[in-house]
All heavy atoms as an XYZ file, in Angstrom:
884
protein
N       3.864     15.852    -45.978
C       3.363     14.579    -46.488
C       4.573     13.680    -46.776
O       5.537     14.100    -47.406
C       2.565     14.832    -47.771
C       2.040     13.583    -48.414
S       1.059     13.880    -49.899
C      -0.361     14.705    -49.227
N       4.522     12.429    -46.313
C       5.636     11.527    -46.574
C       5.513     10.919    -47.964
O       4.501     11.045    -48.643
C       5.741     10.453    -45.480
C       4.576      9.489    -45.484
O       4.055      9.131    -46.529
N       4.175      9.066    -44.312
N       6.563     10.222    -48.380
C       6.611      9.683    -49.741
C       5.502      8.666    -50.001
O       4.920      8.643    -51.077
C       7.976      9.054    -50.020
C       9.102     10.021    -49.968
N       9.153     11.130    -50.759
C      10.217     10.050    -49.207
C      10.253     11.807    -50.501
N      10.912     11.173    -49.547
N       5.221      7.807    -49.015
C       4.177      6.806    -49.192
C       2.810      7.431    -49.378
O       2.028      7.022    -50.241
N       2.513      8.445    -48.577
C       1.218      9.127    -48.697
C       1.116      9.842    -50.044
O       0.054      9.836    -50.680
C       1.029     10.113    -47.546
N       2.210     10.437    -50.466
C       2.209     11.114    -51.766
C       1.983     10.106    -52.895
O       1.198     10.356    -53.810
C       3.515     11.876    -51.977
C       3.650     12.626    -53.297
C       2.556     13.676    -53.438
C       5.017     13.264    -53.397
N       2.653      8.965    -52.817
C       2.465      7.940    -53.833
C       1.012      7.471    -53.878
O       0.431      7.318    -54.953
C       3.398      6.745    -53.578
C       3.290      5.581    -54.564
C       3.539      6.038    -55.991
C       4.248      4.466    -54.166
N       0.415      7.277    -52.714
C      -0.999      6.879    -52.669
C      -1.877      7.942    -53.314
O      -2.806      7.637    -54.061
C      -1.454      6.638    -51.233
C      -0.937      5.341    -50.657
C      -1.542      5.029    -49.333
N      -2.976      4.756    -49.515
C      -3.866      4.856    -48.542
N      -3.505      5.221    -47.332
N      -5.133      4.593    -48.768
N      -1.577      9.206    -53.019
C      -2.407     10.298    -53.532
C      -2.327     10.393    -55.054
O      -3.346     10.543    -55.719
C      -1.969     11.621    -52.901
C      -2.800     12.804    -53.350
C      -2.321     14.104    -52.717
O      -1.278     14.164    -52.084
N      -3.091     15.143    -52.888
N      -1.134     10.308    -55.612
C      -0.989     10.503    -57.055
C      -1.297      9.251    -57.863
O      -1.623      9.348    -59.039
C       0.404     11.060    -57.446
C       0.653     12.390    -56.796
C       1.507     10.077    -57.134
N      -1.204      8.074    -57.224
C      -1.389      6.838    -57.979
C      -2.734      6.171    -57.743
O      -3.172      5.361    -58.560
C      -0.295      5.837    -57.604
O      -0.479      5.386    -56.261
N      -3.358      6.476    -56.604
C      -4.596      5.791    -56.258
C      -4.376      4.396    -55.698
O      -5.328      3.635    -55.521
N      -3.119      4.041    -55.427
C      -2.826      2.719    -54.869
C      -3.317      2.611    -53.433
O      -3.402      3.598    -52.715
C      -1.313      2.461    -54.887
C      -0.662      2.269    -56.253
C       0.857      2.261    -56.119
C      -1.145      0.986    -56.897
N      -3.614      1.398    -53.031
C      -3.990      1.121    -51.650
C      -2.737      1.106    -50.769
O      -1.631      0.876    -51.259
C      -4.706     -0.227    -51.555
C      -6.031     -0.276    -52.287
C      -7.059      0.684    -51.713
O      -7.087      0.885    -50.480
O      -7.848      1.243    -52.502
N      -2.949      1.328    -49.472
C      -1.832      1.391    -48.535
C      -0.974      0.127    -48.593
O       0.256      0.216    -48.629
C      -2.350      1.615    -47.116
C      -1.246      1.745    -46.094
C      -1.785      2.019    -44.717
C      -0.645      2.148    -43.715
N      -1.141      2.436    -42.369
N      -1.593     -1.051    -48.616
C      -0.824     -2.293    -48.616
C       0.035     -2.422    -49.870
O       1.136     -2.978    -49.827
C      -1.712     -3.533    -48.420
C      -2.647     -3.841    -49.570
C      -4.006     -3.157    -49.451
O      -4.200     -2.250    -48.647
N      -4.958     -3.588    -50.257
N      -0.440     -1.873    -50.998
C       0.355     -1.898    -52.226
C       1.574     -0.996    -52.113
O       2.670     -1.359    -52.550
C      -0.496     -1.473    -53.430
C      -1.625     -2.448    -53.712
O      -1.432     -3.662    -53.512
O      -2.701     -1.980    -54.125
N       1.393      0.170    -51.517
C       2.513      1.097    -51.325
C       3.535      0.491    -50.361
O       4.743      0.578    -50.593
C       2.011      2.476    -50.822
C       3.167      3.370    -50.430
C       1.147      3.140    -51.895
N       3.049     -0.151    -49.306
C       3.951     -0.808    -48.355
C       4.744     -1.903    -49.061
O       5.962     -2.029    -48.872
C       3.163     -1.362    -47.143
C       4.034     -2.263    -46.283
C       2.591     -0.216    -46.315
N       4.088     -2.683    -49.899
C       4.776     -3.753    -50.632
C       5.841     -3.180    -51.556
O       6.938     -3.732    -51.654
C       3.783     -4.594    -51.434
C       4.433     -5.715    -52.232
C       5.182     -6.705    -51.365
O       4.668     -7.169    -50.355
N       6.402     -7.029    -51.734
N       5.544     -2.086    -52.212
C       6.536     -1.450    -53.090
C       7.757     -1.042    -52.265
O       8.894     -1.253    -52.680
C       5.928     -0.234    -53.830
C       4.885     -0.716    -54.835
C       7.009      0.585    -54.524
C       3.998      0.401    -55.382
N       7.513     -0.480    -51.091
C       8.619     -0.074    -50.237
C       9.432     -1.242    -49.718
O      10.657     -1.145    -49.582
N       8.774     -2.349    -49.437
C       9.475     -3.531    -48.925
C      10.242     -4.239    -50.032
O      11.406     -4.600    -49.866
C       8.483     -4.516    -48.305
C       7.948     -4.103    -46.964
C       7.010     -5.187    -46.440
C       6.470     -4.813    -45.085
N       5.552     -5.863    -44.592
N       9.563     -4.490    -51.137
C      10.163     -5.235    -52.247
C       9.347     -4.973    -53.507
O       8.373     -5.671    -53.784
C      10.208     -6.730    -51.937
C      10.812     -7.557    -53.067
O      11.351     -6.978    -54.038
O      10.736     -8.797    -52.982
N       9.759     -3.970    -54.252
C       8.994     -3.598    -55.443
C       8.947     -4.736    -56.464
O       8.003     -4.839    -57.239
C       9.535     -2.315    -56.088
C      10.880     -2.493    -56.749
C      10.973     -2.943    -58.058
C      12.061     -2.225    -56.077
C      12.199     -3.124    -58.672
C      13.286     -2.400    -56.673
C      13.352     -2.859    -57.973
O      14.569     -3.039    -58.564
N       9.954     -5.619    -56.443
C       9.977     -6.706    -57.432
C       8.845     -7.705    -57.204
O       8.435     -8.401    -58.129
C      11.321     -7.458    -57.431
O      11.513     -8.099    -56.163
C      12.475     -6.509    -57.710
N       8.330     -7.770    -55.980
C       7.225     -8.678    -55.661
C       5.878     -7.951    -55.650
O       4.869     -8.529    -55.266
C       7.471     -9.337    -54.303
N       5.872     -6.695    -56.069
C       4.642     -5.897    -56.042
C       3.846     -6.089    -57.328
O       4.279     -6.781    -58.252
C       4.988     -4.414    -55.872
O       5.553     -3.908    -57.067
N       2.697     -5.437    -57.373
C       1.833     -5.488    -58.554
C       2.162     -4.406    -59.576
O       1.351     -4.145    -60.468
C       0.364     -5.356    -58.138
C      -0.121     -6.563    -57.382
O       0.299     -7.684    -57.648
N      -0.994     -6.347    -56.423
N       3.312     -3.780    -59.448
C       3.699     -2.751    -60.414
C       3.856     -3.352    -61.810
O       4.133     -4.540    -61.967
C       5.029     -2.117    -60.002
C       5.014     -1.208    -58.789
C       6.438     -0.803    -58.415
C       4.167      0.026    -59.037
N       3.731     -2.496    -62.801
C       3.935     -2.941    -64.180
C       5.404     -3.292    -64.398
O       6.292     -2.875    -63.640
C       3.540     -1.826    -65.151
O       4.472     -0.753    -65.060
N       5.656     -4.061    -65.435
C       7.044     -4.416    -65.780
C       7.853     -3.152    -66.057
O       9.016     -3.053    -65.663
C       7.069     -5.348    -66.994
C       8.452     -5.838    -67.357
C       9.122     -6.691    -66.271
O       8.419     -7.261    -65.409
O      10.355     -6.783    -66.284
N       7.236     -2.170    -66.694
C       7.925     -0.914    -66.986
C       8.374     -0.233    -65.686
O       9.511      0.216    -65.578
C       7.022      0.020    -67.790
C       7.733      1.292    -68.219
C       6.822      2.247    -68.969
O       5.713      2.523    -68.512
N       7.297      2.743    -70.096
N       7.480     -0.179    -64.709
C       7.831      0.438    -63.435
C       8.940     -0.336    -62.725
O       9.849      0.252    -62.129
C       6.612      0.553    -62.519
C       5.648      1.643    -62.942
O       6.052      2.552    -63.701
O       4.473      1.575    -62.523
N       8.882     -1.653    -62.772
C       9.908     -2.466    -62.117
C      11.280     -2.280    -62.773
O      12.300     -2.191    -62.078
C       9.502     -3.939    -62.115
C       8.354     -4.230    -61.168
C       7.964     -5.698    -61.202
C       6.803     -5.977    -60.277
N       6.414     -7.399    -60.302
N      11.305     -2.201    -64.099
C      12.574     -1.968    -64.801
C      13.115     -0.585    -64.434
O      14.317     -0.419    -64.179
C      12.395     -2.125    -66.332
C      13.615     -1.632    -67.089
C      12.093     -3.582    -66.677
N      12.223      0.405    -64.369
C      12.647      1.757    -63.994
C      13.206      1.781    -62.579
O      14.246      2.386    -62.308
C      11.471      2.730    -64.123
C      11.805      4.173    -63.809
S      11.490      4.683    -62.101
C       9.792      4.255    -61.892
N      12.537      1.107    -61.639
C      13.011      1.091    -60.253
C      14.318      0.320    -60.119
O      15.192      0.715    -59.326
C      11.939      0.522    -59.332
C      10.740      1.447    -59.108
C       9.639      0.716    -58.337
C      11.151      2.713    -58.385
N      14.496     -0.738    -60.888
C      15.771     -1.471    -60.870
C      16.900     -0.563    -61.359
O      17.996     -0.542    -60.782
C      15.672     -2.728    -61.731
N      16.633      0.200    -62.402
C      17.618      1.142    -62.924
C      17.932      2.231    -61.903
O      19.101      2.531    -61.641
C      17.097      1.752    -64.234
C      18.020      2.751    -64.867
C      19.221      2.346    -65.429
C      17.689      4.092    -64.921
C      20.079      3.261    -66.030
C      18.528      5.007    -65.515
C      19.729      4.601    -66.074
N      16.898      2.790    -61.294
C      17.101      3.833    -60.279
C      17.889      3.292    -59.092
O      18.777      3.979    -58.560
C      15.747      4.381    -59.821
N      17.592      2.070    -58.692
C      18.322      1.447    -57.586
C      19.793      1.266    -57.956
O      20.683      1.521    -57.140
C      17.681      0.091    -57.215
O      16.334      0.327    -56.815
C      18.440     -0.597    -56.100
N      20.046      0.865    -59.178
C      21.424      0.669    -59.630
C      22.178      1.993    -59.674
O      23.345      2.051    -59.280
C      21.435     -0.018    -61.007
C      22.789     -0.542    -61.416
C      22.649     -1.390    -62.671
C      23.931     -2.072    -63.038
N      23.764     -2.901    -64.262
N      21.528      3.053    -60.133
C      22.161      4.375    -60.114
C      22.548      4.725    -58.687
O      23.633      5.234    -58.435
C      21.224      5.470    -60.673
C      20.975      5.282    -62.156
C      21.802      6.868    -60.414
C      19.887      6.207    -62.703
N      21.652      4.462    -57.763
C      21.861      4.821    -56.367
C      22.902      3.933    -55.684
O      23.788      4.426    -54.999
C      20.536      4.739    -55.605
C      20.639      5.292    -54.212
O      20.949      6.457    -54.035
N      20.385      4.452    -53.229
N      22.783      2.627    -55.860
C      23.585      1.682    -55.084
C      24.874      1.236    -55.763
O      25.828      0.872    -55.070
C      22.759      0.435    -54.758
C      21.562      0.730    -53.871
O      21.503      1.840    -53.291
O      20.680     -0.138    -53.776
N      24.899      1.198    -57.072
C      26.067      0.668    -57.782
C      26.276      1.371    -59.115
O      26.288      0.738    -60.172
C      25.900     -0.835    -57.989
N      26.446      2.687    -59.097
C      26.560      3.409    -60.364
C      27.746      2.965    -61.221
O      27.690      3.076    -62.446
C      26.700      4.872    -59.930
C      27.169      4.821    -58.518
C      26.600      3.563    -57.943
N      28.762      2.423    -60.596
C      29.931      1.953    -61.342
C      29.609      0.723    -62.200
O      30.388      0.370    -63.084
C      31.080      1.634    -60.371
C      30.738      0.589    -59.360
N      29.905      0.850    -58.285
C      31.081     -0.711    -59.285
C      29.771     -0.264    -57.577
N      30.475     -1.219    -58.152
N      28.472      0.104    -61.969
C      28.066     -1.068    -62.744
C      27.123     -0.738    -63.898
O      26.727     -1.624    -64.649
C      27.396     -2.102    -61.826
C      28.268     -2.684    -60.722
C      27.460     -3.645    -59.852
C      29.501     -3.377    -61.310
N      26.744      0.529    -64.038
C      25.845      0.925    -65.129
C      26.500      0.675    -66.479
O      27.698      0.891    -66.649
C      25.462      2.393    -65.011
C      24.527      2.744    -63.864
C      24.463      4.247    -63.673
C      23.142      2.165    -64.098
N      25.673      0.235    -67.427
C      26.187     -0.005    -68.773
C      25.082      0.253    -69.800
O      23.936      0.528    -69.438
C      26.732     -1.428    -68.902
S      25.507     -2.708    -68.571
N      25.422      0.156    -71.051
C      24.442      0.410    -72.119
C      23.243     -0.520    -72.050
O      22.138     -0.138    -72.428
C      25.109      0.278    -73.489
C      26.030      1.404    -73.792
C      26.545      1.315    -75.186
N      27.428      2.450    -75.410
C      28.027      2.701    -76.532
N      27.858      1.893    -77.559
N      28.805      3.743    -76.655
N      23.444     -1.709    -71.550
C      22.341     -2.665    -71.428
C      21.232     -2.114    -70.536
O      20.051     -2.343    -70.795
C      22.856     -4.005    -70.868
O      23.900     -4.472    -71.714
C      21.757     -5.041    -70.800
N      21.612     -1.383    -69.504
C      20.619     -0.797    -68.600
C      19.719      0.182    -69.355
O      18.497      0.170    -69.179
C      21.308     -0.077    -67.438
C      22.125     -1.024    -66.583
O      21.560     -2.026    -66.100
O      23.328     -0.762    -66.414
N      20.316      0.996    -70.192
C      19.553      1.955    -71.001
C      18.687      1.210    -72.006
O      17.513      1.550    -72.204
C      20.499      2.947    -71.718
C      21.344      3.739    -70.713
C      19.717      3.868    -72.657
C      20.566      4.660    -69.816
N      19.223      0.184    -72.620
C      18.465     -0.595    -73.603
C      17.252     -1.270    -72.963
O      16.183     -1.340    -73.573
C      19.357     -1.622    -74.296
C      20.320     -1.016    -75.284
C      19.651     -0.128    -76.326
O      18.588     -0.519    -76.868
O      20.164      0.967    -76.597
N      17.407     -1.760    -71.732
C      16.269     -2.373    -71.039
C      15.149     -1.353    -70.831
O      13.969     -1.685    -70.976
C      16.710     -2.954    -69.701
C      17.552     -4.199    -69.847
C      18.106     -4.690    -68.523
O      18.203     -3.939    -67.546
N      18.476     -5.954    -68.474
N      15.515     -0.124    -70.499
C      14.504      0.929    -70.340
C      13.791      1.207    -71.654
O      12.568      1.347    -71.696
C      15.146      2.201    -69.791
C      15.619      2.133    -68.338
C      16.552      3.289    -68.026
C      14.438      2.125    -67.387
N      14.559      1.279    -72.726
C      13.946      1.513    -74.045
C      13.022      0.371    -74.438
O      11.950      0.610    -75.009
C      15.042      1.685    -75.098
C      15.797      2.990    -74.982
C      16.860      3.093    -76.051
N      17.583      4.344    -75.968
C      18.900      4.456    -76.099
N      19.645      3.383    -76.340
N      19.484      5.626    -75.998
N      13.428     -0.859    -74.117
C      12.625     -2.033    -74.487
C      11.258     -2.046    -73.817
O      10.308     -2.618    -74.361
C      13.380     -3.320    -74.161
C      14.543     -3.583    -75.083
C      15.381     -4.776    -74.646
O      15.042     -5.492    -73.705
N      16.491     -4.983    -75.343
N      11.149     -1.422    -72.644
C       9.843     -1.393    -71.965
C       9.090     -0.091    -72.228
O       8.066      0.172    -71.608
C       9.958     -1.672    -70.444
C      10.447     -3.086    -70.195
C      10.814     -0.640    -69.745
N       9.614      0.729    -73.158
C       8.844      1.877    -73.616
C       9.313      3.254    -73.196
O       8.654      4.250    -73.516
N      10.427      3.338    -72.499
C      10.921      4.660    -72.118
C      11.668      5.305    -73.278
O      12.445      4.648    -73.972
C      11.850      4.572    -70.901
C      11.139      4.287    -69.609
C      11.191      3.035    -69.028
C      10.398      5.281    -68.977
C      10.536      2.774    -67.837
C       9.724      5.023    -67.791
C       9.799      3.765    -67.216
N      11.409      6.591    -73.476
C      12.137      7.361    -74.479
C      13.443      7.855    -73.866
O      13.632      7.805    -72.643
C      11.320      8.581    -74.940
O      11.184      9.488    -73.823
C       9.951      8.179    -75.463
N      14.321      8.363    -74.697
C      15.567      8.917    -74.176
C      15.295     10.083    -73.228
O      15.987     10.256    -72.227
C      16.483      9.362    -75.323
C      17.092      8.171    -76.053
O      17.020      7.032    -75.533
O      17.635      8.369    -77.156
N      14.267     10.872    -73.538
C      13.892     11.977    -72.641
C      13.428     11.428    -71.285
O      13.806     11.954    -70.241
C      12.801     12.829    -73.278
C      12.436     14.037    -72.441
C      11.382     14.918    -73.107
O      10.966     14.644    -74.240
O      10.970     15.891    -72.447
N      12.614     10.366    -71.309
C      12.174      9.734    -70.057
C      13.371      9.235    -69.256
O      13.426      9.396    -68.032
C      11.267      8.532    -70.319
C       9.985      8.827    -71.035
O       9.543      7.996    -71.842
N       9.348      9.957    -70.766
N      14.312      8.612    -69.947
C      15.491      8.048    -69.279
C      16.307      9.152    -68.630
O      16.755      9.020    -67.485
C      16.326      7.215    -70.275
C      15.510      5.990    -70.716
C      17.667      6.807    -69.660
C      16.066      5.260    -71.927
N      16.478     10.255    -69.329
C      17.196     11.386    -68.741
C      16.456     11.920    -67.520
O      17.078     12.261    -66.509
C      17.404     12.494    -69.774
C      18.219     13.697    -69.305
C      19.598     13.277    -68.808
C      18.343     14.715    -70.417
N      15.133     11.961    -67.577
C      14.341     12.391    -66.418
C      14.555     11.459    -65.225
O      14.675     11.914    -64.077
C      12.847     12.435    -66.760
C      12.460     13.619    -67.621
O      13.243     14.584    -67.724
O      11.351     13.576    -68.198
N      14.597     10.160    -65.466
C      14.834      9.194    -64.393
C      16.204      9.434    -63.774
O      16.347      9.512    -62.543
C      14.722      7.743    -64.916
C      13.290      7.442    -65.371
C      15.194      6.740    -63.850
C      13.164      6.188    -66.236
N      17.215      9.565    -64.616
C      18.581      9.794    -64.128
C      18.655     11.087    -63.331
O      19.218     11.122    -62.231
C      19.573      9.816    -65.309
C      19.642      8.433    -65.966
C      20.962     10.274    -64.843
C      20.335      8.428    -67.315
N      18.070     12.149    -63.852
C      18.110     13.446    -63.163
C      17.359     13.386    -61.835
O      17.811     13.967    -60.838
C      17.515     14.536    -64.059
N      16.241     12.685    -61.804
C      15.465     12.565    -60.555
C      16.259     11.835    -59.479
O      16.295     12.261    -58.322
C      14.148     11.833    -60.813
O      13.328     12.576    -61.657
N      16.888     10.730    -59.845
C      17.693      9.977    -58.872
C      18.883     10.813    -58.419
O      19.186     10.885    -57.219
C      18.149      8.628    -59.466
C      19.106      7.909    -58.510
C      16.947      7.739    -59.776
N      19.547     11.466    -59.362
C      20.706     12.292    -59.007
C      20.306     13.437    -58.079
O      21.008     13.726    -57.099
C      21.366     12.839    -60.274
N      19.178     14.068    -58.358
C      18.720     15.167    -57.503
C      18.407     14.669    -56.101
O      18.762     15.309    -55.107
C      17.502     15.872    -58.102
C      16.958     16.898    -57.144
C      17.632     18.102    -56.953
C      15.830     16.639    -56.378
C      17.178     19.030    -56.026
C      15.370     17.566    -55.459
C      16.042     18.758    -55.291
O      15.595     19.658    -54.364
N      17.714     13.537    -55.998
C      17.374     12.992    -54.665
C      18.639     12.649    -53.899
O      18.735     12.899    -52.699
C      16.476     11.752    -54.794
C      15.092     12.051    -55.299
C      14.288     12.963    -54.424
N      14.149     12.431    -53.078
C      13.772     13.154    -52.030
N      13.485     14.426    -52.176
N      13.662     12.606    -50.855
N      19.633     12.086    -54.582
C      20.900     11.790    -53.918
C      21.559     13.072    -53.425
O      22.033     13.134    -52.290
C      21.846     11.033    -54.860
C      21.618      9.560    -54.825
O      21.936      8.897    -53.851
N      21.039      9.029    -55.889
N      21.585     14.079    -54.275
C      22.176     15.358    -53.896
C      21.454     15.955    -52.694
O      22.070     16.327    -51.696
C      22.127     16.330    -55.077
C      22.423     17.756    -54.682
C      23.724     18.164    -54.434
C      21.387     18.671    -54.545
C      23.991     19.473    -54.051
C      21.647     19.980    -54.165
C      22.957     20.380    -53.921
N      20.133     16.051    -52.776
C      19.391     16.708    -51.703
C      19.460     15.906    -50.403
O      19.555     16.493    -49.320
C      17.937     16.974    -52.111
O      17.251     15.780    -52.354
N      19.434     14.584    -50.486
C      19.548     13.775    -49.268
C      20.905     13.967    -48.605
O      20.989     14.107    -47.385
C      19.326     12.297    -49.577
C      17.873     11.977    -49.853
O      16.976     12.727    -49.478
N      17.644     10.867    -50.529
N      21.956     13.983    -49.385
C      23.292     14.170    -48.814
C      23.450     15.571    -48.231
O      24.062     15.749    -47.178
C      24.361     13.859    -49.847
C      24.536     12.361    -50.010
C      25.223     11.974    -51.297
N      25.388     10.551    -51.434
C      24.420      9.686    -51.714
N      23.186     10.095    -51.859
N      24.660      8.398    -51.842
N      22.902     16.553    -48.882
C      22.927     17.914    -48.353
C      22.180     17.972    -47.023
O      22.681     18.527    -46.034
C      22.306     18.893    -49.348
C      22.219     20.348    -48.909
C      23.608     20.952    -48.773
C      21.395     21.146    -49.888
N      21.006     17.386    -46.983
C      20.217     17.382    -45.743
C      20.939     16.671    -44.613
O      20.937     17.140    -43.467
C      18.854     16.740    -45.978
C      17.942     17.605    -46.808
O      18.154     18.803    -46.940
N      16.937     16.998    -47.394
N      21.571     15.555    -44.912
C      22.319     14.828    -43.894
C      23.499     15.668    -43.411
O      23.743     15.782    -42.206
C      22.791     13.468    -44.443
C      21.585     12.545    -44.629
C      23.830     12.832    -43.512
C      21.871     11.307    -45.468
N      24.220     16.280    -44.341
C      25.411     17.048    -43.987
C      25.103     18.240    -43.088
O      25.888     18.575    -42.196
C      26.133     17.521    -45.255
N      23.960     18.877    -43.293
C      23.625     20.037    -42.465
C      22.675     19.678    -41.324
O      22.247     20.550    -40.579
C      23.057     21.216    -43.294
C      24.078     21.704    -44.306
C      21.744     20.854    -43.968
N      22.367     18.396    -41.191
C      21.556     17.945    -40.068
C      20.066     18.049    -40.253
O      19.310     17.920    -39.287
N      19.612     18.253    -41.479
C      18.170     18.403    -41.701
C      17.429     17.071    -41.726
O      16.202     17.052    -41.783
C      17.907     19.161    -43.002
C      18.389     20.609    -43.008
C      18.081     21.248    -44.355
C      17.758     21.404    -41.893
N      18.165     15.979    -41.659
C      17.506     14.672    -41.619
C      17.038     14.331    -40.210
O      16.298     13.385    -40.012
C      18.449     13.589    -42.128
C      19.702     13.453    -41.273
O      20.244     14.496    -40.849
O      20.139     12.311    -41.038
N      17.424     15.135    -39.237
C      17.082     14.904    -37.835
C      16.134     16.014    -37.373
O      16.536     17.176    -37.301
C      18.351     14.907    -36.991
C      18.108     14.630    -35.523
O      16.963     14.739    -35.052
O      19.088     14.316    -34.829
N      14.876     15.690    -37.080
C      13.920     16.726    -36.668
C      14.407     17.552    -35.485
O      14.128     18.745    -35.404
C      12.660     15.936    -36.307
C      12.784     14.652    -37.019
C      14.263     14.366    -37.127
N      15.153     16.928    -34.574
C      15.678     17.677    -33.434
C      16.681     18.734    -33.894
O      16.655     19.872    -33.444
C      16.344     16.729    -32.434
C      16.769     17.445    -31.158
C      17.317     16.473    -30.130
O      16.828     15.339    -30.059
O      18.237     16.879    -29.413
N      17.547     18.384    -34.841
C      18.497     19.355    -35.383
C      17.774     20.469    -36.124
O      18.146     21.632    -36.035
C      19.481     18.686    -36.343
C      20.504     17.850    -35.633
O      20.692     17.947    -34.423
N      21.181     16.998    -36.374
N      16.748     20.110    -36.871
C      16.001     21.109    -37.635
C      15.373     22.143    -36.715
O      15.393     23.338    -37.005
C      14.931     20.430    -38.492
C      14.153     21.316    -39.447
C      15.087     22.068    -40.384
C      13.166     20.493    -40.238
N      14.865     21.701    -35.589
C      14.234     22.643    -34.660
C      15.258     23.584    -34.021
O      14.904     24.672    -33.593
C      13.452     21.897    -33.580
O      14.335     21.204    -32.716
N      16.523     23.182    -33.995
C      17.580     23.999    -33.388
C      18.352     24.822    -34.420
O      19.241     25.574    -34.056
C      18.581     23.101    -32.649
C      17.990     22.373    -31.469
C      19.036     21.465    -30.866
C      18.464     20.612    -29.753
N      19.448     19.641    -29.252
N      18.009     24.662    -35.679
C      18.738     25.328    -36.751
C      18.595     26.842    -36.647
O      17.498     27.354    -36.385
C      18.207     24.842    -38.099
C      19.032     25.142    -39.334
C      20.402     24.488    -39.250
C      18.297     24.609    -40.554
N      19.677     27.538    -36.856
C      19.670     29.002    -36.855
C      18.604     29.488    -37.844
O      18.572     29.042    -38.995
C      21.054     29.517    -37.264
C      21.098     31.013    -37.334
O      20.709     31.559    -38.395
O      21.505     31.643    -36.352
N      17.713     30.388    -37.430
C      16.624     30.846    -38.307
C      17.110     31.446    -39.622
O      16.479     31.251    -40.665
C      15.890     31.890    -37.466
C      16.272     31.606    -36.060
C      17.625     30.976    -36.101
N      18.225     32.166    -39.595
C      18.736     32.752    -40.837
C      19.237     31.673    -41.794
O      19.029     31.752    -43.002
C      19.856     33.747    -40.534
C      19.349     34.974    -39.804
O      18.164     35.341    -39.997
O      20.128     35.561    -39.031
N      19.900     30.645    -41.230
C      20.390     29.548    -42.044
C      19.214     28.768    -42.631
O      19.198     28.417    -43.798
C      21.291     28.640    -41.200
C      21.951     27.536    -41.971
C      22.681     27.794    -43.121
C      21.849     26.222    -41.545
C      23.299     26.781    -43.831
C      22.457     25.199    -42.241
C      23.179     25.470    -43.386
N      18.183     28.528    -41.814
C      16.995     27.818    -42.290
C      16.312     28.612    -43.399
O      15.901     28.045    -44.417
C      16.016     27.548    -41.160
C      14.823     26.723    -41.605
C      13.953     26.329    -40.447
C      12.787     25.463    -40.829
N      12.150     25.697    -42.095
N      16.222     29.916    -43.244
C      15.599     30.760    -44.270
C      16.389     30.685    -45.574
O      15.805     30.637    -46.661
C      15.497     32.197    -43.781
N      17.728     30.666    -45.460
C      18.567     30.565    -46.652
C      18.327     29.228    -47.357
O      18.156     29.171    -48.578
C      20.032     30.689    -46.283
C      20.974     30.594    -47.461
S      22.693     30.452    -46.961
C      22.710     28.819    -46.253
N      18.258     28.127    -46.592
C      18.008     26.822    -47.171
C      16.632     26.754    -47.816
O      16.463     26.207    -48.903
C      18.157     25.726    -46.123
C      19.569     25.480    -45.615
C      19.542     24.533    -44.425
C      20.457     24.937    -46.712
N      15.637     27.335    -47.135
C      14.283     27.360    -47.690
C      14.251     28.128    -49.002
O      13.610     27.708    -49.969
C      13.298     27.968    -46.690
C      13.050     27.083    -45.489
O      13.340     25.873    -45.541
O      12.550     27.609    -44.474
N      14.951     29.260    -49.048
C      14.987     30.068    -50.288
C      15.659     29.307    -51.413
O      15.206     29.331    -52.543
C      15.702     31.387    -50.009
N      16.732     28.560    -51.103
C      17.423     27.761    -52.121
C      16.505     26.665    -52.638
O      16.496     26.379    -53.823
C      18.699     27.139    -51.532
C      19.779     28.119    -51.213
C      20.678     28.283    -52.371
C      21.851     29.155    -51.969
N      22.442     29.793    -53.085
N      15.749     26.046    -51.752
C      14.855     24.958    -52.147
C      13.752     25.461    -53.065
O      13.296     24.741    -53.948
C      14.261     24.292    -50.922
N      13.308     26.691    -52.872
C      12.223     27.243    -53.673
C      12.673     27.803    -55.006
O      11.862     28.014    -55.884
C      11.498     28.343    -52.879
C      10.753     27.875    -51.643
C      10.184     29.074    -50.904
C       9.651     26.902    -51.998
N      13.934     28.065    -55.121
C      14.201     28.682    -56.368
C      15.508     28.781    -56.898
O      15.822     28.979    -57.953
């Protein structure tokens, strides 16, 4: 299942809403809280050297707890880690995945599960 389909399933959003979020979440019908969270996640991903206390304060102002904020940071960091790992070993390319040594694939699958 791709990310858009998963988002539709868990949120109940219509396809056009999910597409709009993917194109430009700032112009979507998301709540202000969601938009602030996505802006923060984007900044972690694209410009982490620009992060400052104001970013955390903005999250708190829209209702995120410190635990929520840590979850957001950990989620973005994990996705960055896993995406870079997948790219480095060629798992981002379906053709490479089909050619992957079965023992290596089994090892990666076991790591992903636990």
